[in-house]
N, CA, C and O atoms as a GROMACS GRO file, in nm:
protein
  472
    1UNK      N    1  -3.765  20.860   7.909
    1UNK     CA    2  -3.677  20.808   7.807
    1UNK      C    3  -3.682  20.656   7.810
    1UNK      O    4  -3.677  20.595   7.917
    2UNK      N    5  -3.693  20.594   7.696
    2UNK     CA    6  -3.696  20.449   7.684
    2UNK      C    7  -3.555  20.393   7.702
    2UNK      O    8  -3.458  20.451   7.652
    3UNK      N    9  -3.544  20.283   7.773
    3UNK     CA   10  -3.414  20.219   7.794
    3UNK      C   11  -3.384  20.127   7.676
    3UNK      O   12  -3.459  20.033   7.650
    4UNK      N   13  -3.273  20.154   7.605
    4UNK     CA   14  -3.228  20.064   7.498
    4UNK      C   15  -3.182  19.934   7.562
    4UNK      O   16  -3.163  19.928   7.684
    5UNK      N   17  -3.164  19.829   7.482
    5UNK     CA   18  -3.131  19.697   7.535
    5UNK      C   19  -3.011  19.693   7.628
    5UNK      O   20  -3.018  19.636   7.736
    6UNK      N   21  -2.899  19.754   7.586
    6UNK     CA   22  -2.780  19.748   7.670
    6UNK      C   23  -2.798  19.829   7.798
    6UNK      O   24  -2.748  19.789   7.904
    7UNK      N   25  -2.867  19.941   7.790
    7UNK     CA   26  -2.894  20.022   7.910
    7UNK      C   27  -2.993  19.950   8.000
    7UNK      O   28  -2.979  19.952   8.122
    8UNK      N   29  -3.093  19.886   7.940
    8UNK     CA   30  -3.191  19.809   8.016
    8UNK      C   31  -3.118  19.703   8.098
    8UNK      O   32  -3.142  19.689   8.218
    9UNK      N   33  -3.030  19.629   8.035
    9UNK     CA   34  -2.957  19.524   8.104
    9UNK      C   35  -2.860  19.580   8.208
    9UNK      O   36  -2.848  19.526   8.317
   10UNK      N   37  -2.792  19.688   8.174
   10UNK     CA   38  -2.700  19.751   8.269
   10UNK      C   39  -2.774  19.803   8.391
   10UNK      O   40  -2.726  19.790   8.504
   11UNK      N   41  -2.890  19.862   8.368
   11UNK     CA   42  -2.973  19.912   8.478
   11UNK      C   43  -3.017  19.796   8.567
   11UNK      O   44  -3.012  19.807   8.690
   12UNK      N   45  -3.058  19.686   8.508
   12UNK     CA   46  -3.101  19.568   8.585
   12UNK      C   47  -2.986  19.513   8.667
   12UNK      O   48  -3.004  19.480   8.784
   13UNK      N   49  -2.869  19.503   8.607
   13UNK     CA   50  -2.751  19.452   8.680
   13UNK      C   51  -2.716  19.544   8.798
   13UNK      O   52  -2.692  19.496   8.908
   14UNK      N   53  -2.714  19.673   8.774
   14UNK     CA   54  -2.683  19.769   8.881
   14UNK      C   55  -2.785  19.761   8.993
   14UNK      O   56  -2.748  19.761   9.111
   15UNK      N   57  -2.912  19.754   8.959
   15UNK     CA   58  -3.018  19.747   9.060
   15UNK      C   59  -3.002  19.620   9.143
   15UNK      O   60  -3.016  19.623   9.265
   16UNK      N   61  -2.972  19.509   9.078
   16UNK     CA   62  -2.958  19.381   9.149
   16UNK      C   63  -2.838  19.385   9.244
   16UNK      O   64  -2.848  19.342   9.359
   17UNK      N   65  -2.726  19.435   9.194
   17UNK     CA   66  -2.604  19.434   9.276
   17UNK      C   67  -2.610  19.535   9.391
   17UNK      O   68  -2.530  19.526   9.484
   18UNK      N   69  -2.703  19.630   9.386
   18UNK     CA   70  -2.719  19.726   9.495
   18UNK      C   71  -2.800  19.667   9.611
   18UNK      O   72  -2.806  19.726   9.719
   19UNK      N   73  -2.861  19.552   9.589
   19UNK     CA   74  -2.944  19.488   9.692
   19UNK      C   75  -2.857  19.400   9.782
   19UNK      O   76  -2.753  19.350   9.739
   20UNK      N   77  -2.900  19.380   9.907
   20UNK     CA   78  -2.819  19.300  10.002
   20UNK      C   79  -2.810  19.152   9.964
   20UNK      O   80  -2.906  19.092   9.916
   21UNK      N   81  -2.691  19.096   9.987
   21UNK     CA   82  -2.667  18.951   9.978
   21UNK      C   83  -2.693  18.890   9.840
   21UNK      O   84  -2.735  18.775   9.831
   22UNK      N   85  -2.668  18.966   9.735
   22UNK     CA   86  -2.691  18.917   9.598
   22UNK      C   87  -2.563  18.853   9.545
   22UNK      O   88  -2.453  18.905   9.564
   23UNK      N   89  -2.580  18.739   9.479
   23UNK     CA   90  -2.470  18.675   9.408
   23UNK      C   91  -2.513  18.658   9.262
   23UNK      O   92  -2.632  18.660   9.231
   24UNK      N   93  -2.415  18.643   9.174
   24UNK     CA   94  -2.452  18.616   9.035
   24UNK      C   95  -2.344  18.534   8.966
   24UNK      O   96  -2.228  18.532   9.007
   25UNK      N   97  -2.386  18.468   8.862
   25UNK     CA   98  -2.296  18.383   8.785
   25UNK      C   99  -2.371  18.323   8.667
   25UNK      O  100  -2.478  18.371   8.629
   26UNK      N  101  -2.312  18.218   8.610
   26UNK     CA  102  -2.367  18.155   8.490
   26UNK      C  103  -2.391  18.005   8.516
   26UNK      O  104  -2.326  17.921   8.455
   27UNK      N  105  -2.484  17.972   8.606
   27UNK     CA  106  -2.504  17.831   8.642
   27UNK      C  107  -2.574  17.747   8.535
   27UNK      O  108  -2.560  17.624   8.535
   28UNK      N  109  -2.648  17.809   8.446
   28UNK     CA  110  -2.727  17.734   8.348
   28UNK      C  111  -2.657  17.722   8.214
   28UNK      O  112  -2.647  17.613   8.158
   29UNK      N  113  -2.609  17.834   8.163
   29UNK     CA  114  -2.544  17.839   8.032
   29UNK      C  115  -2.462  17.968   8.026
   29UNK      O  116  -2.494  18.064   8.097
   30UNK      N  117  -2.359  17.974   7.944
   30UNK     CA  118  -2.276  18.094   7.938
   30UNK      C  119  -2.351  18.221   7.896
   30UNK      O  120  -2.303  18.331   7.921
   31UNK      N  121  -2.465  18.208   7.833
   31UNK     CA  122  -2.538  18.325   7.784
   31UNK      C  123  -2.639  18.384   7.881
   31UNK      O  124  -2.705  18.483   7.849
   32UNK      N  125  -2.653  18.324   8.001
   32UNK     CA  126  -2.752  18.373   8.097
   32UNK      C  127  -2.683  18.411   8.227
   32UNK      O  128  -2.635  18.324   8.300
   33UNK      N  129  -2.679  18.541   8.256
   33UNK     CA  130  -2.623  18.594   8.380
   33UNK      C  131  -2.734  18.590   8.485
   33UNK      O  132  -2.832  18.664   8.475
   34UNK      N  133  -2.719  18.502   8.584
   34UNK     CA  134  -2.825  18.474   8.681
   34UNK      C  135  -2.794  18.539   8.816
   34UNK      O  136  -2.684  18.522   8.870
   35UNK      N  137  -2.891  18.614   8.869
   35UNK     CA  138  -2.876  18.683   8.997
   35UNK      C  139  -2.963  18.614   9.100
   35UNK      O  140  -3.080  18.584   9.075
   36UNK      N  141  -2.903  18.587   9.219
   36UNK     CA  142  -2.973  18.514   9.323
   36UNK      C  143  -2.959  18.584   9.457
   36UNK      O  144  -2.865  18.661   9.480
   37UNK      N  145  -3.054  18.556   9.545
   37UNK     CA  146  -3.044  18.592   9.686
   37UNK      C  147  -3.078  18.464   9.763
   37UNK      O  148  -3.178  18.399   9.734
   38UNK      N  149  -2.994  18.430   9.860
   38UNK     CA  150  -3.012  18.307   9.939
   38UNK      C  151  -3.029  18.185   9.848
   38UNK      O  152  -3.107  18.095   9.880
   39UNK      N  153  -2.958  18.183   9.736
   39UNK     CA  154  -2.963  18.070   9.644
   39UNK      C  155  -3.086  18.065   9.554
   39UNK      O  156  -3.102  17.969   9.478
   40UNK      N  157  -3.172  18.166   9.562
   40UNK     CA  158  -3.295  18.170   9.482
   40UNK      C  159  -3.283  18.274   9.372
   40UNK      O  160  -3.242  18.388   9.397
   41UNK      N  161  -3.318  18.237   9.251
   41UNK     CA  162  -3.309  18.325   9.135
   41UNK      C  163  -3.415  18.434   9.142
   41UNK      O  164  -3.531  18.407   9.172
   42UNK      N  165  -3.373  18.560   9.113
   42UNK     CA  166  -3.471  18.669   9.101
   42UNK      C  167  -3.451  18.750   8.974
   42UNK      O  168  -3.537  18.832   8.939
   43UNK      N  169  -3.339  18.731   8.903
   43UNK     CA  170  -3.312  18.805   8.780
   43UNK      C  171  -3.225  18.721   8.688
   43UNK      O  172  -3.128  18.660   8.732
   44UNK      N  173  -3.263  18.719   8.560
   44UNK     CA  174  -3.179  18.658   8.457
   44UNK      C  175  -3.158  18.763   8.349
   44UNK      O  176  -3.253  18.821   8.296
   45UNK      N  177  -3.031  18.787   8.316
   45UNK     CA  178  -2.996  18.882   8.209
   45UNK      C  179  -2.941  18.799   8.093
   45UNK      O  180  -2.844  18.726   8.109
   46UNK      N  181  -3.004  18.812   7.977
   46UNK     CA  182  -2.962  18.738   7.858
   46UNK      C  183  -2.848  18.814   7.790
   46UNK      O  184  -2.863  18.930   7.753
   47UNK      N  185  -2.734  18.747   7.775
   47UNK     CA  186  -2.616  18.811   7.716
   47UNK      C  187  -2.617  18.814   7.564
   47UNK      O  188  -2.524  18.869   7.505
   48UNK      N  189  -2.716  18.758   7.500
   48UNK     CA  190  -2.726  18.755   7.354
   48UNK      C  191  -2.752  18.896   7.302
   48UNK      O  192  -2.855  18.955   7.334
   49UNK      N  193  -2.660  18.954   7.222
   49UNK     CA  194  -2.680  19.091   7.172
   49UNK      C  195  -2.800  19.106   7.080
   49UNK      O  196  -2.849  19.217   7.059
   50UNK      N  197  -2.850  18.994   7.025
   50UNK     CA  198  -2.967  19.000   6.938
   50UNK      C  199  -3.098  18.988   7.017
   50UNK      O  200  -3.206  19.004   6.961
   51UNK      N  201  -3.087  18.959   7.146
   51UNK     CA  202  -3.206  18.943   7.229
   51UNK      C  203  -3.177  19.000   7.368
   51UNK      O  204  -3.162  18.926   7.465
   52UNK      N  205  -3.170  19.131   7.375
   52UNK     CA  206  -3.132  19.198   7.499
   52UNK      C  207  -3.252  19.210   7.592
   52UNK      O  208  -3.323  19.311   7.592
   53UNK      N  209  -3.273  19.104   7.670
   53UNK     CA  210  -3.386  19.103   7.762
   53UNK      C  211  -3.338  19.072   7.903
   53UNK      O  212  -3.226  19.025   7.925
   54UNK      N  213  -3.427  19.101   7.998
   54UNK     CA  214  -3.409  19.056   8.136
   54UNK      C  215  -3.536  18.979   8.172
   54UNK      O  216  -3.643  19.004   8.117
   55UNK      N  217  -3.523  18.886   8.266
   55UNK     CA  218  -3.638  18.810   8.312
   55UNK      C  219  -3.643  18.821   8.464
   55UNK      O  220  -3.543  18.797   8.532
   56UNK      N  221  -3.761  18.856   8.516
   56UNK     CA  222  -3.778  18.877   8.660
   56UNK      C  223  -3.902  18.805   8.710
   56UNK      O  224  -3.995  18.777   8.635
   57UNK      N  225  -3.900  18.775   8.840
   57UNK     CA  226  -4.016  18.715   8.907
   57UNK      C  227  -4.122  18.823   8.924
   57UNK      O  228  -4.089  18.940   8.945
   58UNK      N  229  -4.250  18.784   8.916
   58UNK     CA  230  -4.358  18.882   8.924
   58UNK      C  231  -4.485  18.813   8.972
   58UNK      O  232  -4.512  18.699   8.933
   59UNK      N  233  -4.563  18.881   9.056
   59UNK     CA  234  -4.692  18.826   9.098
   59UNK      C  235  -4.778  18.804   8.972
   59UNK      O  236  -4.777  18.889   8.883
   60UNK      N  237  -4.851  18.692   8.963
   60UNK     CA  238  -4.926  18.660   8.841
   60UNK      C  239  -5.018  18.772   8.791
   60UNK      O  240  -5.021  18.801   8.672
   61UNK      N  241  -5.094  18.835   8.881
   61UNK     CA  242  -5.184  18.942   8.836
   61UNK      C  243  -5.108  19.060   8.779
   61UNK      O  244  -5.145  19.116   8.675
   62UNK      N  245  -5.001  19.099   8.848
   62UNK     CA  246  -4.919  19.211   8.801
   62UNK      C  247  -4.850  19.173   8.670
   62UNK      O  248  -4.836  19.257   8.580
   63UNK      N  249  -4.808  19.049   8.658
   63UNK     CA  250  -4.743  19.003   8.535
   63UNK      C  251  -4.837  19.017   8.416
   63UNK      O  252  -4.799  19.066   8.310
   64UNK      N  253  -4.962  18.972   8.435
   64UNK     CA  254  -5.060  18.984   8.326
   64UNK      C  255  -5.082  19.130   8.288
   64UNK      O  256  -5.091  19.162   8.169
   65UNK      N  257  -5.090  19.218   8.386
   65UNK     CA  258  -5.110  19.361   8.358
   65UNK      C  259  -4.990  19.418   8.283
   65UNK      O  260  -5.007  19.499   8.191
   66UNK      N  261  -4.870  19.379   8.321
   66UNK     CA  262  -4.749  19.428   8.254
   66UNK      C  263  -4.746  19.381   8.108
   66UNK      O  264  -4.714  19.458   8.017
   67UNK      N  265  -4.779  19.254   8.087
   67UNK     CA  266  -4.779  19.199   7.951
   67UNK      C  267  -4.882  19.272   7.864
   67UNK      O  268  -4.856  19.301   7.748
   68UNK      N  269  -4.999  19.301   7.922
   68UNK     CA  270  -5.103  19.375   7.847
   68UNK      C  271  -5.062  19.521   7.824
   68UNK      O  272  -5.098  19.579   7.721
   69UNK      N  273  -4.989  19.579   7.917
   69UNK     CA  274  -4.959  19.722   7.912
   69UNK      C  275  -4.838  19.762   7.827
   69UNK      O  276  -4.827  19.877   7.786
   70UNK      N  277  -4.749  19.668   7.801
   70UNK     CA  278  -4.625  19.701   7.730
   70UNK      C  279  -4.598  19.596   7.621
   70UNK      O  280  -4.597  19.476   7.649
   71UNK      N  281  -4.577  19.642   7.500
   71UNK     CA  282  -4.553  19.550   7.388
   71UNK      C  283  -4.425  19.469   7.406
   71UNK      O  284  -4.417  19.357   7.355
   72UNK      N  285  -4.326  19.523   7.476
   72UNK     CA  286  -4.198  19.452   7.488
   72UNK      C  287  -4.183  19.380   7.622
   72UNK      O  288  -4.072  19.341   7.659
   73UNK      N  289  -4.293  19.362   7.696
   73UNK     CA  290  -4.294  19.275   7.813
   73UNK      C  291  -4.375  19.151   7.776
   73UNK      O  292  -4.490  19.161   7.733
   74UNK      N  293  -4.312  19.036   7.794
   74UNK     CA  294  -4.375  18.909   7.756
   74UNK      C  295  -4.372  18.814   7.876
   74UNK      O  296  -4.298  18.837   7.972
   75UNK      N  297  -4.452  18.708   7.872
   75UNK     CA  298  -4.440  18.607   7.977
   75UNK      C  299  -4.296  18.557   7.983
   75UNK      O  300  -4.227  18.554   7.881
   76UNK      N  301  -4.250  18.519   8.100
   76UNK     CA  302  -4.110  18.481   8.122
   76UNK      C  303  -4.056  18.383   8.020
   76UNK      O  304  -4.118  18.281   7.989
   77UNK      N  305  -3.940  18.416   7.968
   77UNK     CA  306  -3.880  18.339   7.859
   77UNK      C  307  -3.834  18.201   7.904
   77UNK      O  308  -3.850  18.104   7.829
   78UNK      N  309  -3.778  18.190   8.022
   78UNK     CA  310  -3.713  18.065   8.061
   78UNK      C  311  -3.782  17.991   8.175
   78UNK      O  312  -3.750  17.876   8.204
   79UNK      N  313  -3.877  18.057   8.238
   79UNK     CA  314  -3.936  18.002   8.360
   79UNK      C  315  -4.087  18.001   8.353
   79UNK      O  316  -4.145  18.030   8.248
   80UNK      N  317  -4.152  17.970   8.464
   80UNK     CA  318  -4.298  17.965   8.472
   80UNK      C  319  -4.359  18.093   8.417
   80UNK      O  320  -4.332  18.202   8.468
   81UNK      N  321  -4.438  18.082   8.315
   81UNK     CA  322  -4.491  18.199   8.244
   81UNK      C  323  -4.593  18.278   8.326
   81UNK      O  324  -4.626  18.391   8.290
   82UNK      N  325  -4.643  18.221   8.434
   82UNK     CA  326  -4.737  18.295   8.520
   82UNK      C  327  -4.664  18.381   8.622
   82UNK      O  328  -4.714  18.486   8.664
   83UNK      N  329  -4.546  18.335   8.663
   83UNK     CA  330  -4.474  18.400   8.773
   83UNK      C  331  -4.349  18.477   8.729
   83UNK      O  332  -4.279  18.534   8.813
   84UNK      N  333  -4.321  18.480   8.602
   84UNK     CA  334  -4.202  18.547   8.550
   84UNK      C  335  -4.239  18.626   8.425
   84UNK      O  336  -4.324  18.584   8.346
   85UNK      N  337  -4.174  18.741   8.408
   85UNK     CA  338  -4.191  18.821   8.286
   85UNK      C  339  -4.054  18.855   8.230
   85UNK      O  340  -3.956  18.865   8.304
   86UNK      N  341  -4.048  18.873   8.100
   86UNK     CA  342  -3.927  18.917   8.032
   86UNK      C  343  -3.950  19.057   7.977
   86UNK      O  344  -4.053  19.085   7.916
   87UNK      N  345  -3.854  19.144   8.001
   87UNK     CA  346  -3.861  19.282   7.953
   87UNK      C  347  -3.754  19.304   7.848
   87UNK      O  348  -3.638  19.269   7.868
   88UNK      N  349  -3.794  19.361   7.736
   88UNK     CA  350  -3.700  19.398   7.632
   88UNK      C  351  -3.712  19.547   7.605
   88UNK      O  352  -3.805  19.611   7.655
   89UNK      N  353  -3.621  19.602   7.528
   89UNK     CA  354  -3.629  19.745   7.497
   89UNK      C  355  -3.754  19.775   7.415
   89UNK      O  356  -3.794  19.696   7.330
   90UNK      N  357  -3.813  19.889   7.440
   90UNK     CA  358  -3.932  19.927   7.366
   90UNK      C  359  -4.001  20.045   7.429
   90UNK      O  360  -3.955  20.096   7.531
   91UNK      N  361  -4.112  20.088   7.371
   91UNK     CA  362  -4.186  20.203   7.421
   91UNK      C  363  -4.230  20.182   7.567
   91UNK      O  364  -4.288  20.079   7.600
   92UNK      N  365  -4.201  20.279   7.651
   92UNK     CA  366  -4.243  20.277   7.790
   92UNK      C  367  -4.151  20.202   7.883
   92UNK      O  368  -4.172  20.205   8.005
   93UNK      N  369  -4.049  20.134   7.832
   93UNK     CA  370  -3.956  20.060   7.917
   93UNK      C  371  -3.847  20.157   7.961
   93UNK      O  372  -3.748  20.178   7.891
   94UNK      N  373  -3.866  20.214   8.078
   94UNK     CA  374  -3.774  20.314   8.131
   94UNK      C  375  -3.678  20.250   8.231
   94UNK      O  376  -3.700  20.137   8.276
   95UNK      N  377  -3.574  20.322   8.266
   95UNK     CA  378  -3.480  20.273   8.367
   95UNK      C  379  -3.552  20.255   8.500
   95UNK      O  380  -3.522  20.161   8.574
   96UNK      N  381  -3.646  20.344   8.533
   96UNK     CA  382  -3.722  20.331   8.659
   96UNK      C  383  -3.806  20.204   8.659
   96UNK      O  384  -3.813  20.134   8.760
   97UNK      N  385  -3.871  20.174   8.547
   97UNK     CA  386  -3.952  20.053   8.536
   97UNK      C  387  -3.865  19.929   8.555
   97UNK      O  388  -3.904  19.834   8.624
   98UNK      N  389  -3.748  19.929   8.495
   98UNK     CA  390  -3.655  19.816   8.506
   98UNK      C  391  -3.609  19.800   8.650
   98UNK      O  392  -3.611  19.689   8.704
   99UNK      N  393  -3.568  19.909   8.712
   99UNK     CA  394  -3.522  19.904   8.852
   99UNK      C  395  -3.634  19.854   8.942
   99UNK      O  396  -3.611  19.769   9.028
  100UNK      N  397  -3.754  19.905   8.924
  100UNK     CA  398  -3.868  19.861   9.005
  100UNK      C  399  -3.895  19.712   8.985
  100UNK      O  400  -3.922  19.641   9.081
  101UNK      N  401  -3.886  19.663   8.861
  101UNK     CA  402  -3.911  19.522   8.832
  101UNK      C  403  -3.808  19.434   8.903
  101UNK      O  404  -3.844  19.330   8.959
  102UNK      N  405  -3.682  19.474   8.900
  102UNK     CA  406  -3.576  19.397   8.966
  102UNK      C  407  -3.597  19.397   9.117
  102UNK      O  408  -3.588  19.292   9.182
  103UNK      N  409  -3.624  19.514   9.174
  103UNK     CA  410  -3.645  19.524   9.319
  103UNK      C  411  -3.768  19.446   9.363
  103UNK      O  412  -3.766  19.381   9.468
  104UNK      N  413  -3.875  19.451   9.285
  104UNK     CA  414  -3.996  19.376   9.318
  104UNK      C  415  -3.968  19.224   9.314
  104UNK      O  416  -4.015  19.150   9.400
  105UNK      N  417  -3.893  19.181   9.214
  105UNK     CA  418  -3.858  19.040   9.202
  105UNK      C  419  -3.777  18.994   9.322
  105UNK      O  420  -3.805  18.888   9.379
  106UNK      N  421  -3.679  19.072   9.360
  106UNK     CA  422  -3.597  19.043   9.479
  106UNK      C  423  -3.686  19.032   9.602
  106UNK      O  424  -3.673  18.937   9.680
  107UNK      N  425  -3.775  19.128   9.619
  107UNK     CA  426  -3.866  19.127   9.735
  107UNK      C  427  -3.953  19.002   9.739
  107UNK      O  428  -3.977  18.947   9.846
  108UNK      N  429  -4.001  18.958   9.622
  108UNK     CA  430  -4.083  18.837   9.616
  108UNK      C  431  -4.005  18.715   9.665
  108UNK      O  432  -4.061  18.627   9.731
  109UNK      N  433  -3.878  18.709   9.632
  109UNK     CA  434  -3.795  18.597   9.675
  109UNK      C  435  -3.767  18.608   9.826
  109UNK      O  436  -3.779  18.508   9.898
  110UNK      N  437  -3.732  18.725   9.873
  110UNK     CA  438  -3.700  18.746  10.015
  110UNK      C  439  -3.820  18.709  10.104
  110UNK      O  440  -3.802  18.645  10.208
  111UNK      N  441  -3.937  18.749  10.065
  111UNK     CA  442  -4.058  18.725  10.146
  111UNK      C  443  -4.083  18.576  10.164
  111UNK      O  444  -4.138  18.534  10.266
  112UNK      N  445  -4.043  18.496  10.067
  112UNK     CA  446  -4.070  18.352  10.073
  112UNK      C  447  -3.958  18.271  10.139
  112UNK      O  448  -3.969  18.150  10.153
  113UNK      N  449  -3.852  18.337  10.180
  113UNK     CA  450  -3.742  18.266  10.247
  113UNK      C  451  -3.785  18.224  10.387
  113UNK      O  452  -3.859  18.296  10.454
  114UNK      N  453  -3.739  18.109  10.432
  114UNK     CA  454  -3.773  18.068  10.570
  114UNK      C  455  -3.710  18.165  10.670
  114UNK      O  456  -3.598  18.213  10.651
  115UNK      N  457  -3.782  18.191  10.776
  115UNK     CA  458  -3.735  18.280  10.881
  115UNK      C  459  -3.642  18.200  10.975
  115UNK      O  460  -3.671  18.086  11.008
  116UNK      N  461  -3.532  18.261  11.016
  116UNK     CA  462  -3.445  18.192  11.112
  116UNK      C  463  -3.514  18.178  11.247
  116UNK      O  464  -3.593  18.263  11.288
  117UNK      N  465  -3.482  18.070  11.316
  117UNK     CA  466  -3.540  18.048  11.449
  117UNK      C  467  -3.485  18.152  11.546
  117UNK      O  468  -3.368  18.189  11.537
  118UNK      N  469  -3.569  18.200  11.640
  118UNK     CA  470  -3.521  18.303  11.735
  118UNK      C  471  -3.422  18.248  11.834
  118UNK      O  472  -3.374  18.322  11.920
   0.00000   0.00000   0.00000
């Protein structure tokens, strides 16, 4: 089943909040709900009802494949277009795909965090 815009965004929010140490707020503008881990952004949910998208971090090769594979996945709307993708409602955009995209984005941020000294 394809995720409609509001379900797509709700699924992304739920997936993000289920992950450890996540915070969120509106640091950039009132229309962008930003999710962070350790102060690093991994998910942006656009609150505009006319543009129900989410934006997530993505490895460049995987990002290119996603953009080629899905009509409603585009290079990241607000950030580096090589490392971020935006997902909107459309054919093939399932709740599982959205959850996986959010979790993958979170993992990309976590892997790059400095390790605490032993």
